[in-house]
N, C-alpha and C positions, 0 to 999 in steps of 0.2 A: 728536240724541243727548239721551238722558236718563238719569239715574241713579234708582236706586230705594233706599229704606231703609225697614225696616218699623217703625222708632220711632214713625210716625204712629199706629200701632194702640194706643199707650198711652192714647189718649182712649177707647177702648172699656173699659179696666179701671176708668178713673174714672167713666164713665157706669153700669157694673154697679154700682158701689158705691152709686150715686145711684137705683139700681132700675129705670135706663133700658136698654131693649134696643136693641142697635146698629142694628136695622132703623128704629127710630123716631128716630134721631139724626141731624141734620145740623149742621154746623160749619164754621167758617173758620179755618184758622191758617197762619202764613207765616214766613220767615225764613231764614237759612241752614241747611244740614244740620247736626244736631246743636245747633241754636240755634233751636228751633221754638217758636211761640207761638200759643195758641189764645185769640182775642179774641172769639168769636161762636159761638153754638150754640143748637138747638132740638130739643124733643122734642115732636113735634106741634104743640100750641099754646102750650107752656111754654118760658120762656126757661131754657136750659141753666145760664147763670151765676146767675140767680136762683134755681134749685134748688140751686146749689152753695152760694150764700149762706145759703139756709135751713139747710143741714146743718151748715155752719160755724158758724151763729149758736147750735146747740144747746148748752146748758151740760152740762160733765161728758161730753163726747163721747169714747166708749171709742175705742181704737186701732184695733180691726176695723171701726169705722164711718167712719173717717176717708177721705176719697176719695184722699188721697195723703200724702206724707211731710211732716214739719214744714218742710223747706225750701222745697218747693213752696208750702205754706200761707202761709208768712211772706212768701215772694215775691208771691203772689197777693194777699194783703191789702194790699201795699205798692204794687202796680203795676196790678192788676185784670186780669192775663192768666196763662195756665196753661202752664208750661214742659212740654213734650211730650216723650216719648222720653228721650234722653240728655241733653236739656237739664237743667239743674240736678243732675245725677247725676255719680256717679263715674265712669262710662262716657263722659261729656263732659268729661273732664279735671277734675272737681271743680270748674268754674265755678259761681258767683263765689268767689273765694278767701277772701272775709271770712267765711263759713260754716266755714271750716277754720283760722282764724287760728291758733288754740291748741286745747290739750286740753280746756278748759273750754267752748269755743264748739263744738267737736266733739261733746262729749257733749250740749249742749243741743239740736242741731239734727240731729244724724245718727242712725240706728239701726244704723250699721254703722262700720267702720273702711274707708276707702276701699283701704288697701294690702291688706287681707283680700280685698276685691272683686277687685282686679286679681290677687293670687295664685290666688284660687278661679278666675277666668276662664283664666289662662294654664293652671293644672293641667287645666281642663275641655277646652280646644283640645288639649294634648298627649295627654290621654287619646283623644279622639274621633278624632284622626289614627292613634293605634296601632290603635284599634278598626277603622277603615276599611281599614287596610293588612292586618290580620288578616282581614277579611271578603273582601278581594280575592284572597286567597290560598287561600281555601277555596272549592272548586265546589260544595260540597254545602250550603253555607248560602243562605238566602234573603235577597236584599236587601231585599225588602219588608218580611218579618217584621223585619228588624233596624231598619229605619228607621220602621216604624210609619206612623201617620198624620201628616201635614205640616200644620202651622199653616194655617188658611184666609185669614189677613190677610197672607200674603206675596204679592208683586205680580206676579212675574216671568211665571209662566203666564197670569194674566189679561190683563196687558198685550198679550202676544204674541196671544192670542185676541181681544181687542179690534182690533189692528192687522189680523191676517189674515183674520178672520172677521167684520169689521164689527159687532161687538158692544159697543156704546156702554157706557162706564163712566166716572164720576168717580174719579180716582186721584190720588195724591199722588206727585210726582215731582221731581227735582233737574234744574234747567236754569238757564241765564243769565237774568239780570233783565233782559232787553231789553224796551224800552218802560216801564221803571218798573213792572213787575210788583208788587214790593213796594217801596212809596214809601219815598224816603228812602236807598236803598241804591244802590251804583253799578251800571251796567247790564251790565258786563263780569264780575260777581261771581255766584257760583253761589248758587241759592236753592232751597229746597223749597216747593212750591205746588201747589194742586189744579188737576186740568187733565182737560179732555174728552178721553178717548181713544177712536177708533173708527178705521174704514178709513183707513189711511195718514195718520193725523192725530193729533197731540197738541196740543191747543188750551189753553194755559194760562187760567186764570180770574183776572182782575185781583182783588188782595187790596185790602181796606181798609187805610189806614195804621194801623200799629202805634203805641203809646203812644211820644211823643218819647224818653222814657227808653230804651226798648227800642231804638230807632234808635242812640241815643248809644251805648249798650252794644255794639251790632253793629258800629259804625264802631271803637269804640276796641278791642276785645278780640277781634273776628274779622276785620274789613277791614283794618285798620292793619298787625297782622303779617303778612298774607298779601302785602301790597304790598311790605313791608320784605324778606319772604323771597324774593320774585320778583326784587327789585332786586339781592339778593345774588347769586341765581343767574345773573342776566343779566350782571353786571358781573365777578363772580369776586373782588370786593373783600371783604377780610377784616373791615373796619371795618362793612361794613352787615351782617355776619354777627354782629358783636359788638353792633350797634345793636338787633337782632331780639332776641337774649337779654335785653339790658338792659331791654326792653318788659315782661318777666316780672316779676311783683310780687315775687318770691323773689330777684330779682337785687339785691344790695346795693353792689357795687362792680365796676368795670372790672376789676381784678385778679382778682376771683372768676370774672368771666365769661370771662376769657381763658383762666383755668386749666380752666374748664369746657369750653369749646371744645376745648382742646388735648387734654384727656383723651378727648373724643369722637372726634377727628381722628386720633390716635394708634392707635385700635383698628384691628387687623391688617386688617379687611375693609372699611376705609374710606380706603385708600390712593388710590383716584381722587379722592375729594373733597377729601384733604389737599392733593393736587397742585394741584388746580383754584384752591383758595384760597390757596396759597402760590407762585402763579406771579409 
């Protein structure tokens, strides 16, 4: 079983900014889903990161010529890897927190306000659902005309074709880290990695190690909270639920955390969860 996320295709928009056609680009990236890092790439005989460095070295670089946003640029300059897709974005829970520490920092590094992004997304989803319901009720409307052309970088149909029709493709999939495919991460944790997909086979490709700083961030900010969350679910102990929330940067006291959890559990549709953690 594998999961699919189209966030990997963010690399193509970066390449386009550098004048690279996607057909000429090969690259490697790995990490948990929504925490994906590109650390190697080539365009024909040229190093992708070398081309990126040349662009970033230009003086007075115009915004329209920048390959990515200020957060991505700052993080790349400090660590030498590129956050792909939801990584380093408001869609990935605005990680890391220090780019959103206060209004001054927000204005320095961000071209948007994260809350505006979320509200815009929720409004889009609500409108899309209403439009689809209206479409389904009108037999005179064309589904094809409504949806138009679908983005070619989505993976569902190509994966089905590869498995059913033996059409080999290199694709990015989510799967367990069995065999240490991403070095430094637990084997029972979900990762996003490149794999050869063909008849009845999805064969993951061993990734090169990420910088130790990235592995440390993964273990602290992705693996540790999931382990605590699973332990809370397994045991039903309230204190583990409290410890989970206390891991968040914005948690400042046990009193605050307990009030936060109580507020969530008291919601009318969380009765089952409230009973489970109060047994």
